[in-house]
C-alpha positions as CSV (number, residue, x, y, z in Angstrom):
1,M,0.0,0.1,0.1
2,S,1.3,3.4,-1.0
3,Q,2.1,6.0,1.7
4,P,-0.4,8.7,2.0
5,K,0.7,12.2,0.6
6,R,1.8,14.5,3.4
7,A,1.3,18.2,3.2
8,L,2.7,21.0,5.5
9,V,0.3,24.0,5.8
10,T,1.9,27.3,7.2
11,G,-0.8,29.7,8.5
12,V,-3.1,26.8,9.2
13,T,-5.2,28.8,11.8
14,G,-6.0,31.5,9.2
15,Q,-9.0,31.5,6.9
16,D,-7.3,29.9,3.8
17,G,-5.1,27.5,6.1
18,S,-8.2,26.2,7.6
19,Y,-10.1,25.5,4.5
20,L,-6.8,24.1,2.7
21,A,-6.2,21.6,5.7
22,E,-9.7,20.5,5.6
23,F,-9.7,19.9,1.7
24,L,-6.5,18.0,2.1
25,L,-7.9,15.7,4.8
26,G,-10.7,15.1,2.3
27,Q,-8.2,14.1,-0.4
28,G,-6.6,11.4,2.0
29,Y,-3.5,13.5,3.1
30,D,-1.7,13.5,6.3
31,V,-1.9,17.2,7.2
32,L,0.9,19.1,9.2
33,G,-0.2,22.7,10.4
34,M,2.5,24.9,11.2
35,V,2.2,27.2,14.3
36,R,4.3,29.8,16.1
37,R,5.2,28.7,19.6
38,S,5.3,32.3,20.8
39,S,1.9,33.5,19.6
40,T,-1.3,33.4,21.3
41,L,-3.1,31.0,19.0
42,N,-6.6,31.0,18.0
43,F,-7.7,27.6,17.1
44,E,-11.4,28.5,16.3
45,R,-11.2,27.9,12.6
46,I,-9.7,24.4,12.9
47,H,-11.2,23.2,16.1
48,H,-13.7,20.9,14.4
49,F,-10.9,18.8,12.8
50,Q,-7.9,19.8,15.0
51,D,-7.6,16.1,16.1
52,R,-7.2,14.9,12.5
53,I,-4.0,17.1,11.8
54,T,-0.6,17.3,13.4
55,L,0.4,20.8,14.5
56,V,4.1,21.4,14.5
57,P,6.0,24.3,15.9
58,G,7.8,26.7,13.3
59,D,8.2,30.2,12.4
60,L,8.8,32.0,9.1
61,L,11.1,34.3,11.0
62,D,13.4,31.4,12.1
63,Q,15.0,29.4,9.3
64,V,16.3,26.6,11.5
65,S,12.7,25.9,12.8
66,L,11.7,25.5,9.2
67,I,14.5,23.0,8.4
68,D,13.7,21.0,11.7
69,V,10.1,20.6,10.6
70,L,11.0,19.5,7.2
71,R,13.5,17.0,8.4
72,E,11.4,15.5,11.1
73,H,8.1,15.3,9.2
74,R,9.2,14.9,5.5
75,P,6.2,16.4,3.8
76,T,5.8,15.9,0.0
77,E,4.0,19.2,-0.4
78,V,4.3,22.7,1.4
79,Y,1.8,25.3,1.1
80,N,2.9,28.6,2.4
81,L,0.0,30.6,3.5
82,A,1.4,32.4,6.5
83,A,2.0,36.0,6.4
84,Q,1.2,39.3,7.9
85,S,-1.9,39.4,5.6
86,F,-3.8,42.6,6.8
87,V,-3.0,45.5,4.4
88,P,-3.6,48.4,6.8
89,T,-1.3,46.8,9.5
90,S,1.5,46.8,6.9
91,W,1.8,50.6,7.2
92,S,2.1,50.4,11.0
93,Q,4.3,47.3,10.9
94,P,6.2,47.6,7.5
95,V,9.4,45.9,8.7
96,L,7.6,43.0,10.3
97,T,5.5,42.7,7.2
98,G,8.6,42.4,5.0
99,E,10.2,39.9,7.4
100,A,7.4,37.4,7.4
101,T,5.6,38.1,4.1
102,A,8.8,38.6,1.9
103,L,11.8,37.1,3.5
104,G,9.8,34.3,5.2
105,V,9.3,32.9,1.6
106,T,13.0,32.7,1.1
107,R,13.5,31.1,4.3
108,I,11.1,28.3,3.6
109,L,12.2,27.9,-0.1
110,D,15.9,27.6,1.1
111,A,14.8,25.2,3.8
112,I,13.2,23.0,1.1
113,R,16.3,23.4,-1.2
114,I,18.5,22.0,1.7
115,V,16.3,19.2,3.1
116,D,14.6,17.9,-0.1
117,P,14.4,19.9,-3.3
118,D,11.7,17.5,-4.6
119,I,9.1,18.8,-2.0
120,R,6.4,20.7,-4.2
121,F,5.9,24.2,-3.1
122,Y,2.9,26.6,-3.2
123,Q,3.3,30.4,-2.6
124,A,0.4,32.4,-1.7
125,S,0.7,35.6,-4.0
126,S,-1.8,38.4,-4.1
127,S,-3.7,40.7,-6.3
128,E,-2.4,43.5,-4.1
129,M,0.8,43.1,-6.1
130,F,-1.0,44.8,-9.1
131,G,-2.0,47.8,-7.0
132,K,-2.2,50.7,-9.2
133,V,-3.2,48.6,-12.1
134,R,-1.4,48.9,-15.5
135,E,-4.2,47.1,-17.4
136,T,-7.8,45.6,-16.8
137,P,-8.4,42.8,-16.2
138,Q,-5.1,41.6,-14.6
139,N,-3.6,38.3,-15.8
140,E,-0.2,36.6,-15.2
141,L,1.7,38.9,-17.5
142,T,0.3,42.2,-16.1
143,P,3.1,44.3,-14.5
144,F,3.1,44.8,-10.7
145,Y,2.7,48.2,-9.1
146,P,2.1,47.6,-5.4
147,R,0.5,50.3,-3.3
148,S,1.2,49.0,0.2
149,P,4.1,47.5,2.2
150,Y,2.1,44.3,2.0
151,G,1.9,44.4,-1.6
152,V,5.5,45.1,-2.0
153,A,6.4,42.1,0.3
154,K,4.3,39.8,-1.8
155,V,5.9,41.0,-4.9
156,Y,9.2,39.9,-3.5
157,G,7.7,36.5,-2.3
158,H,6.3,36.0,-5.8
159,W,9.7,36.6,-7.5
160,I,11.8,34.7,-5.2
161,T,9.5,31.8,-5.8
162,I,10.1,32.0,-9.6
163,N,13.8,32.5,-8.9
164,Y,14.1,29.3,-6.9
165,R,12.0,27.5,-9.6
166,E,14.3,28.6,-12.3
167,S,17.6,28.4,-10.5
168,Y,17.1,25.1,-8.7
169,G,14.5,23.3,-11.0
170,M,12.0,23.2,-7.9
171,H,8.3,22.5,-8.3
172,A,7.4,25.9,-6.9
173,S,4.2,27.6,-8.0
174,S,2.5,30.8,-7.2
175,G,-1.2,31.5,-6.9
176,I,-2.1,35.1,-7.6
177,L,-5.3,35.1,-5.7
178,F,-7.8,37.8,-5.8
179,N,-10.0,38.8,-2.8
180,H,-11.5,35.8,-1.3
181,E,-13.9,35.7,1.6
182,S,-15.9,33.4,3.8
183,E,-17.6,32.9,7.1
184,R,-14.2,32.3,8.4
185,R,-12.9,35.7,7.6
186,G,-11.1,37.8,10.2
187,L,-13.3,40.6,11.6
188,E,-10.8,43.3,10.6
189,F,-11.4,42.6,6.9
190,V,-14.0,44.8,5.2
191,T,-16.4,42.1,4.0
192,R,-16.5,40.5,7.5
193,K,-16.8,43.9,9.1
194,I,-19.9,44.4,6.9
195,S,-21.6,41.1,7.4
196,H,-20.8,41.2,11.2
197,G,-22.1,44.8,11.4
198,A,-25.4,44.1,9.5
199,A,-26.0,41.2,11.8
200,R,-25.3,43.2,15.0
201,I,-27.5,46.0,13.8
202,K,-30.3,43.6,12.9
203,L,-30.2,41.9,16.4
204,G,-30.2,45.3,18.1
205,Q,-26.5,45.0,19.2
206,A,-25.2,48.0,17.3
207,K,-26.5,51.3,15.7
208,E,-24.0,52.2,13.0
209,L,-21.2,50.6,10.9
210,R,-18.1,52.7,10.2
211,L,-16.3,52.1,6.9
212,G,-13.7,53.9,4.9
213,N,-13.6,53.9,0.9
214,L,-17.1,52.6,-0.3
215,D,-16.2,52.9,-3.9
216,A,-13.1,50.6,-4.0
217,E,-13.9,47.8,-6.3
218,R,-12.7,44.2,-5.8
219,D,-13.1,40.9,-7.5
220,W,-14.4,38.9,-4.5
221,G,-14.7,34.9,-4.5
222,Y,-15.3,32.3,-2.0
223,A,-12.3,31.0,-0.1
224,P,-13.0,27.3,-0.4
225,D,-13.1,27.5,-4.1
226,Y,-9.7,29.2,-4.1
227,V,-8.0,26.5,-1.8
228,R,-9.0,23.9,-4.5
229,A,-7.0,25.9,-7.1
230,M,-4.0,26.0,-4.8
231,W,-4.0,22.1,-4.6
232,L,-4.5,21.7,-8.3
233,M,-1.4,23.9,-9.1
234,V,0.7,21.5,-6.9
235,Q,-0.6,18.5,-8.8
236,Q,0.4,19.7,-12.3
237,D,3.5,18.2,-14.2
238,E,5.0,21.5,-14.6
239,P,4.9,24.4,-11.9
240,G,3.7,27.8,-12.9
241,D,1.9,31.1,-11.8
242,F,-1.8,31.3,-11.9
243,V,-4.3,34.1,-11.4
244,V,-7.3,32.9,-9.4
245,A,-10.3,35.2,-9.6
246,T,-14.0,35.4,-10.6
247,G,-13.4,37.9,-13.3
248,K,-16.3,40.1,-11.9
249,R,-15.8,43.3,-9.9
250,H,-18.1,44.7,-7.3
251,S,-17.7,47.8,-4.9
252,V,-17.7,47.9,-1.1
253,R,-21.0,49.8,-1.4
254,E,-22.6,46.8,-3.4
255,F,-21.5,44.4,-0.6
256,C,-23.1,46.7,1.9
257,E,-26.3,46.7,-0.1
258,L,-26.6,42.9,-0.3
259,A,-25.6,42.3,3.3
260,F,-27.9,44.7,4.9
261,G,-30.6,43.9,2.2
262,H,-30.5,40.2,3.3
263,V,-31.5,41.2,6.8
264,G,-34.3,43.7,5.5
265,L,-32.3,47.0,6.3
266,D,-31.2,49.9,4.1
267,Y,-27.5,50.3,4.6
268,R,-27.5,54.1,4.0
269,E,-29.4,54.4,7.3
270,Y,-26.6,53.0,9.3
271,L,-23.3,53.5,7.5
272,V,-20.9,56.2,8.7
273,Q,-17.8,57.0,6.5
274,D,-14.7,57.3,8.7
275,P,-11.7,59.1,7.0
276,R,-9.5,57.5,9.4
277,L,-10.3,54.2,7.7
278,I,-8.9,55.2,4.3
279,R,-5.6,53.7,3.3
280,P,-2.6,56.2,2.7
281,A,-2.4,54.8,-0.9
282,E,-5.6,53.3,-2.1
283,V,-6.0,50.4,-4.5
284,D,-9.1,51.6,-6.5
285,T,-10.1,48.5,-8.7
286,L,-8.9,45.0,-9.1
287,V,-10.3,42.4,-11.3
288,G,-8.6,39.2,-12.5
289,D,-8.5,37.1,-15.6
290,A,-8.4,33.5,-14.6
291,S,-8.6,32.0,-18.0
292,K,-5.1,30.3,-17.7
293,A,-6.3,28.5,-14.4
294,A,-9.4,27.4,-16.3
295,R,-7.5,26.1,-19.3
296,V,-4.6,24.4,-17.4
297,L,-6.1,23.5,-14.0
298,G,-9.7,23.0,-15.1
299,W,-10.7,25.4,-12.3
300,A,-13.8,27.6,-12.0
301,P,-15.4,29.3,-9.0
302,E,-18.6,27.8,-7.7
303,V,-19.9,30.4,-5.4
304,G,-21.0,33.8,-6.7
305,F,-20.9,37.4,-5.0
306,E,-24.5,37.4,-3.8
307,E,-24.3,33.9,-2.4
308,L,-21.0,34.8,-0.6
309,A,-22.6,37.8,1.0
310,V,-25.6,36.0,2.3
311,R,-23.5,33.0,3.7
312,M,-21.3,35.4,5.6
313,V,-24.4,37.3,7.1
314,E,-26.3,34.1,8.0
315,A,-23.1,32.7,9.6
316,D,-22.8,36.1,11.7
317,L,-26.4,36.0,12.7
318,R,-26.0,32.4,14.1
319,L,-22.7,33.4,15.9
320,L,-24.2,36.5,17.5
321,A,-27.5,34.8,18.4
322,T,-25.5,32.0,20.2
323,N,-23.5,34.6,22.1
324,Q,-26.4,36.8,23.2
């Protein structure tokens, strides 16, 4: 009997890491989830399957810990989803963002090169790399123009992945993922802030919702659809870079309209625009062309924008009702 595949997922307690770990379990993998020893960990997103995965200590800031994890557990695939991933924080903590989100990728790639260059690697790249967009829609060949320390760090991570692939013949792929949301999204992200805010107002727990730029447009998909694309990239004979997106753009205002409308409210009566929540350098519009992912991976998104908003509001209504 052949050994089951073994995958290491960094950032396993985050939105994407939790969905990916769950997906890999469904594919029959042994799943290792890397967690930092020093951090105050929140296992909420993985508690319902935590006993089925192996948690291992490691840190993208410490290369020796990465080498130790790879040597001890011998994964066949590594998915690097760990990062300082909240864009506004990257202005207040630009150096930490660079250490984790940029140099952290080099540390893990080099650890793979040292321990076992046959390990297949996935890097979580980001649509924030396009920033001040040079063309619309954005594809794998669109030039990058990042507009935040986070976006700059992601560009470094993206190019170092290509560099290791071309220099050492490693199976290293990058997914240039556009915004992807879910019921497990952190409360600091705008879509979750809206779904949670609408649910709180509906339940009488709040009277207003404060947001920044309502006209920013994004290409929003559903996180479980996007982790499937990550896995498909790693299964290909040849590594590569793939845009993962829905190809449709919607404004923050539209998300508000859907979320509040689902609970029978008019968002305009509750929304307060707060200039403090506007980014120093805004990314106005992002929309992806995922035709390469469709052609090569056979990937397509399954959950649309409206269904995404409804799922998130319903989940927050349930969450808040149980905590009342």
